[in-house]
C-alpha positions in Angstrom: 5.2 -30.5 25.8 2.2 -28.4 24.7 -1.3 -29.5 25.5 -3.9 -29.3 22.7 -7.7 -29.2 22.5 -9.0 -29.9 19.0 -12.5 -28.6 18.1 -13.6 -30.6 15.0 -11.2 -33.5 15.4 -13.0 -35.8 12.8 -13.0 -33.2 10.0 -10.2 -32.7 7.5 -8.2 -30.1 9.5 -8.7 -32.0 12.7 -7.4 -35.3 11.2 -4.4 -33.5 9.7 -3.7 -31.8 13.0 -3.5 -35.2 14.6 -1.2 -36.3 11.8 1.1 -33.4 12.7 0.9 -34.3 16.4 1.8 -37.9 15.6 4.8 -36.8 13.5 6.1 -34.7 16.5 5.5 -37.1 19.4 7.7 -35.1 21.8 6.1 -31.8 21.1 2.4 -32.2 21.9 -0.2 -34.1 23.8 -4.0 -34.2 23.1 -6.0 -33.1 26.1 -9.5 -32.7 24.6 -11.3 -33.7 21.4 -14.6 -32.3 20.2 -16.3 -34.0 17.3 -19.8 -34.2 15.7 -21.4 -37.4 14.6 -18.6 -39.5 13.2 -17.8 -42.0 15.9 -16.0 -44.3 13.5 -13.2 -41.7 13.1 -13.4 -40.4 16.7 -13.0 -43.8 18.4 -9.5 -44.6 17.0 -8.5 -41.0 17.8 -9.4 -41.5 21.4 -7.7 -44.9 21.6 -4.5 -43.5 20.2 -4.3 -40.2 21.9 -6.1 -40.8 25.3 -7.6 -37.4 25.7 -9.0 -36.4 29.1 -12.2 -35.0 27.7 -14.3 -35.8 24.5 -17.4 -34.1 23.2 -19.9 -35.3 20.6 -23.0 -33.9 19.0 -25.9 -35.5 21.0 -26.6 -37.4 24.2 -27.3 -40.5 22.2 -23.9 -40.4 20.5 -22.3 -39.9 23.9 -24.0 -43.0 25.2 -22.9 -45.0 22.1 -19.3 -43.7 22.5 -19.2 -44.9 26.1 -20.4 -48.3 25.0 -17.8 -48.6 22.3 -15.0 -47.5 24.5 -15.9 -50.0 27.2 -15.9 -52.7 24.5 -12.3 -51.7 23.8 -11.5 -52.0 27.6 -10.2 -48.4 27.7 -9.5 -47.3 31.2 -9.9 -44.7 32.5 -12.6 -43.4 30.2 -12.3 -39.8 29.2 -15.0 -37.4 30.4 -17.7 -37.6 27.8 -19.7 -34.4 27.0 -22.1 -33.5 24.2 -23.7 -30.5 22.3 -23.0 -26.9 23.0 -21.9 -27.4 26.6 -19.5 -30.2 25.4 -17.9 -27.9 22.8 -17.5 -25.2 25.4 -15.9 -27.8 27.8 -13.4 -28.8 25.2 -12.5 -25.3 24.3 -12.0 -24.2 27.9 -10.5 -27.5 29.3 -8.0 -26.6 32.1 -4.3 -26.8 31.3 -4.7 -26.6 27.5 -2.1 -24.5 25.8 -3.4 -24.4 22.3 -7.0 -24.6 21.0 -7.2 -25.8 17.4 -10.5 -24.2 16.2 -11.4 -26.5 13.2 -15.1 -27.2 13.8 -17.1 -26.5 10.6 -19.8 -23.9 10.9 -20.9 -21.5 13.6 -20.9 -24.5 16.1 -17.3 -23.7 17.1 -17.7 -19.9 17.4 -18.8 -19.7 21.1 -16.2 -22.1 22.3 -13.4 -20.4 20.4 -14.5 -17.0 21.7 -14.5 -18.2 25.3 -11.0 -19.7 24.8 -9.8 -16.4 23.5 -11.2 -14.6 26.5 -9.3 -17.1 28.7 -6.0 -16.2 27.0 -5.5 -19.5 25.2 -3.5 -19.6 22.1 -5.8 -20.2 19.1 -4.8 -22.0 16.0 -7.7 -20.8 13.8 -9.2 -22.7 10.9 -12.9 -22.1 11.6 -13.8 -19.3 9.2 -17.0 -18.5 11.0 -15.2 -17.2 14.0 -13.9 -14.1 12.3 -16.4 -13.9 9.5 -19.4 -13.7 11.8 -17.8 -12.2 14.9 -14.4 -10.7 13.8 -14.7 -7.4 15.7 -15.7 -9.1 19.0 -13.1 -11.9 18.7 -10.2 -9.6 17.9 -11.1 -7.2 20.6 -11.1 -10.1 23.1 -7.7 -11.3 21.7 -6.3 -7.8 22.0 -7.5 -7.5 25.6 -6.0 -10.9 26.4 -2.8 -10.0 24.7 -2.8 -13.1 22.6 -2.4 -13.5 18.8 -4.7 -15.7 16.7 -2.5 -18.0 14.6 -4.1 -18.6 11.2 -4.2 -22.2 9.9 -5.8 -21.3 6.5 -3.0 -21.6 4.0 -3.5 -18.1 2.7 -3.6 -16.3 6.0 -0.8 -18.5 7.3 1.3 -17.4 4.3 0.5 -13.7 5.0 1.5 -14.3 8.7 4.8 -15.7 7.6 5.6 -12.9 5.1 4.7 -10.2 7.7 7.4 -11.6 10.0 10.0 -9.9 7.7 8.6 -6.5 8.4 8.0 -4.5 11.6 5.0 -4.9 13.9 3.7 -2.4 16.5 0.9 -2.9 19.1 -2.4 -1.1 18.4 -4.6 -0.5 15.4 -3.8 0.2 11.8 -3.5 3.9 10.9 -7.0 5.2 10.1 -8.6 1.9 11.1 -10.8 1.0 14.1 -9.9 -2.7 13.6 -8.8 -4.2 17.0 -5.6 -6.0 16.2 -2.5 -6.9 18.2 -0.3 -5.6 15.5 -0.4 -3.1 12.7 1.8 -2.9 9.7 2.3 0.7 8.4 5.0 -0.7 6.0 2.5 -2.8 4.2 0.7 -1.5 1.1 -1.5 -4.4 0.5 -1.9 -8.2 0.8 -2.9 -10.4 -2.0 -4.7 -13.7 -1.3 -4.4 -16.4 -4.0 -7.2 -18.6 -5.2 -7.0 -21.7 -7.3 -10.2 -20.7 -9.2 -11.7 -24.1 -8.4 -13.1 -26.5 -11.0 -15.0 -23.9 -13.0 -12.2 -21.4 -13.6 -12.5 -21.9 -17.4 -16.1 -23.2 -17.6 -18.2 -21.0 -19.9 -20.4 -18.9 -17.7 -23.6 -20.0 -19.4 -22.8 -23.6 -18.5 -22.6 -22.9 -14.7 -26.4 -23.2 -14.4 -26.1 -27.0 -15.1 -23.2 -27.8 -12.8 -23.7 -31.0 -10.8 -22.7 -31.7 -7.2 -20.0 -34.2 -8.3 -18.5 -31.6 -10.7 -18.5 -29.0 -7.9 -16.8 -31.3 -5.5 -14.0 -32.2 -7.9 -11.5 -29.6 -6.7 -8.3 -29.7 -8.8 -5.8 -29.1 -6.0 -7.1 -29.6 -2.5 -8.9 -32.4 -0.6 -11.3 -30.8 1.8 -14.7 -31.2 3.4 -17.9 -30.8 1.3 -18.9 -27.3 2.3 -15.5 -25.7 1.9 -15.0 -27.5 -1.5 -18.3 -26.0 -2.7 -17.3 -22.6 -1.3 -14.1 -22.9 -3.3 -16.1 -23.6 -6.4 -18.2 -20.4 -5.9 -15.2 -18.5 -4.4 -17.2 -17.7 -1.4 -14.4 -19.3 0.5 -12.1 -16.5 -0.8 -14.7 -13.9 0.1 -14.7 -15.2 3.7 -10.9 -15.1 3.6 -10.9 -11.4 2.7 -13.1 -10.7 5.7 -10.8 -12.8 7.9 -7.7 -11.0 6.6 -9.2 -7.6 7.5 -9.5 -8.7 11.2 -6.4 -10.8 11.5 -4.0 -8.3 10.1 -5.7 -4.9 10.8 -6.1 -4.1 7.1 -8.6 -1.8 5.4 -10.8 -3.5 2.9 -9.1 -1.7 0.0 -5.7 -3.2 1.1 -6.9 -6.8 0.5 -6.9 -8.2 -3.1 -7.6 -11.6 -4.6 -5.9 -13.1 -7.6 -6.4 -16.5 -9.2 -3.3 -18.8 -9.2 -4.3 -22.2 -10.4 -1.2 -24.1 -9.3 -1.9 -23.3 -5.6 1.9 -23.1 -4.9 2.0 -19.4 -3.9 -0.4 -19.1 -1.0 -0.4 -15.3 -0.6 1.7 -12.2 -1.3 2.5 -9.2 0.9 3.4 -6.0 -0.9 5.4 -3.4 1.1 5.3 0.3 0.6 8.8 0.3 -0.9 7.6 -1.9 -3.7 9.0 -5.2 -2.4 6.7 -8.2 -2.7 7.2 -11.3 -0.6 5.4 -14.5 -1.4 5.2 -17.8 0.6 5.4 -21.0 -1.4 4.5 -24.5 -0.3 2.8 -27.6 -1.7 -1.0 -27.7 -1.4 -0.8 -29.6 1.9 -2.5 -28.3 5.0 -0.1 -30.1 7.4 2.5 -27.3 6.7 0.4 -24.4 8.0 -1.0 -26.5 10.8 2.5 -27.3 12.0 3.6 -23.7 11.6 0.7 -22.6 13.9 1.3 -25.3 16.5 5.0 -24.7 16.8 5.1 -20.9 16.3 7.4 -19.0 16.8 9.8 -21.9 16.3 10.2 -23.7 13.0 10.4 -27.5 13.5 11.7 -29.9 10.8 9.0 -31.7 8.9 9.3 -35.1 7.2 5.8 -34.8 5.8 5.7 -31.7 3.6 8.2 -30.6 1.0 7.9 -28.6 -2.2 9.1 -30.5 -5.3 10.8 -27.8 -7.4 11.1 -30.2 -10.4 7.3 -30.0 -10.9 7.2 -26.2 -11.1 7.0 -25.7 -14.8 5.1 -22.5 -14.6 3.2 -20.2 -12.2 0.1 -18.5 -13.7 -2.0 -15.6 -12.4 -5.3 -14.1 -13.6 -7.9 -11.7 -12.4 -10.8 -13.0 -10.2 -14.0 -12.1 -12.1 -17.0 -11.2 -9.9 -19.2 -11.9 -12.9 -18.1 -15.6 -12.8 -17.8 -15.6 -9.0 -20.6 -13.3 -7.7 -20.1 -14.6 -4.1 -16.8 -12.7 -4.0 -18.7 -9.5 -4.6 -21.3 -10.4 -2.0 -18.7 -11.0 0.6 -17.0 -7.6 0.0 -20.4 -5.9 0.2 -21.2 -7.6 3.5 -17.7 -6.7 4.9 -18.2 -3.0 4.0 -21.6 -2.9 5.7 -20.4 -4.7 8.8 -22.7 -5.4 11.8 -25.0 -8.4 11.2 -24.2 -8.6 7.4 -21.1 -10.9 7.6 -22.9 -13.2 10.0 -25.9 -13.3 7.6 -23.5 -13.9 4.7 -22.0 -17.0 6.4 -25.3 -18.4 7.6 -27.0 -18.0 4.2 -24.1 -19.6 2.4 -24.1 -22.6 4.8 -27.9 -23.2 4.2 -27.6 -22.7 0.4 -24.6 -25.0 0.1 -26.3 -27.7 2.1 -29.4 -27.4 -0.2 -27.1 -27.6 -3.3 -25.4 -30.7 -2.0 -28.9 -32.3 -1.4 -29.9 -31.4 -5.0 -32.6 -29.0 -3.7 -30.9 -25.9 -5.2 -29.0 -25.3 -8.5 -25.4 -24.2 -8.3 -26.2 -20.6 -9.3 -28.9 -20.6 -6.7 -26.2 -20.4 -4.0 -25.3 -16.7 -4.7 -29.0 -15.9 -5.4 -30.1 -17.1 -2.0 -27.3 -15.2 -0.3 -28.1 -12.0 -2.2 -31.8 -12.3 -1.2 -30.9 -12.9 2.5 -28.5 -9.9 2.6 -31.2 -7.7 1.1 -33.4 -8.6 4.0 -30.8 -8.2 6.7 -31.1 -5.2 9.0 -28.3 -2.8 9.9 -27.7 -4.1 13.4 -24.5 -3.7 15.4 -23.4 -6.8 17.2 -22.2 -6.2 20.7 -22.1 -9.8 22.1 -21.8 -13.4 20.9 -25.5 -13.8 21.7 -26.1 -11.0 19.1 -24.0 -12.9 16.6 -25.9 -16.2 17.2 -29.2 -14.4 16.9 -28.2 -12.9 13.5 -27.0 -16.3 12.5 -30.4 -17.9 13.4 -32.4 -15.2 11.6 -30.3 -15.5 8.4 -30.7 -19.3 8.4 -34.5 -18.9 8.7 -34.5 -16.4 5.8 -32.2 -18.6 3.7 -34.4 -21.7 4.2 -37.4 -19.6 3.1 -35.5 -18.5 0.0 -34.3 -22.0 -0.9 -37.9 -23.2 -0.6 -39.1 -20.3 -2.8 -36.6 -21.0 -5.5 -37.4 -24.7 -5.4 -41.1 -23.9 -5.7 -40.5 -21.6 -8.6 -38.4 -24.2 -10.4 -41.1 -26.8 -10.0 -43.8 -24.5 -11.3 -41.8 -23.3 -14.3 
């Protein structure tokens, strides 16, 4: 039985991870849970899975959680931690076999990196880990001799397709990307994108997009930030950066194509012209289970593709005119250093402002563009460097949100 630590247990991926655990009761046990502020979701998770350690966002929430657990007569109580130290404690809890990195935002970066250095298997959903610190994290994984197992449906699909080819230790030819495997037989990988709710919206109407419209994703049920990132396609830009690090690919080997049905999750094109695709319903429990049970495949009673519904599979080019965030992500990836960390931080601040109606939809790429223009060419040599770049970009992004809001008020 494998022991799990779940960072971000009350989020969408965390909840679905526990659903997979419950469907395979003889395969896993939950040793640690790290959450944020949502005690209403966390409490029943604790009562059901009896973790040894739990972390929440603040000391006040930790006290409240202890009170609620005592009301439920739970004995013994788990060790209750909070904040940064609590997240680190969950990520490095002794005896854990797999750390599910699903905390939203940079909050899970440090704990995930530490878990990598300890040689833990990582089921990776947190995009910030590789977007902001891909070179450092993959170097640590290579040193530890452990592979990061992607949970994102697109990277999970690529991982599955690559199993049909050969894999050799080291770095890709002509690449300095630290990676456990390189794939000289691969010509390129193609990540699919649904196109979100605005795939066909006239571009001139995007200026008036509302929060409710942007949150109405046609295929997936996700958290607010990732749903908005899907609407702007910044999410896909992040995935391009992740794919570079995960699979040791050059930037020019990673393409994006819009596939509105979200049935094919990615393609891998080999040098002999063969193309392999991975198909599955848009249900995150499948890639989660794949990552948790790898390299085995375990029967699932939860996820199955209904072939009778597949009337057609469509594909179209991803326009950077419609989706400028995709262009910004590629530019940040090519520049490297502090730029990807700044990209992520600026996006998080801009999306939060949009969700709070302080910034228009098209203000999101504008804020990111302004922050990247003010980012210095700094090489990141430690996680502290990454966190510093993140803080500086957040400060810059907050200033740009305020400036745009002031301009809109005076106009």
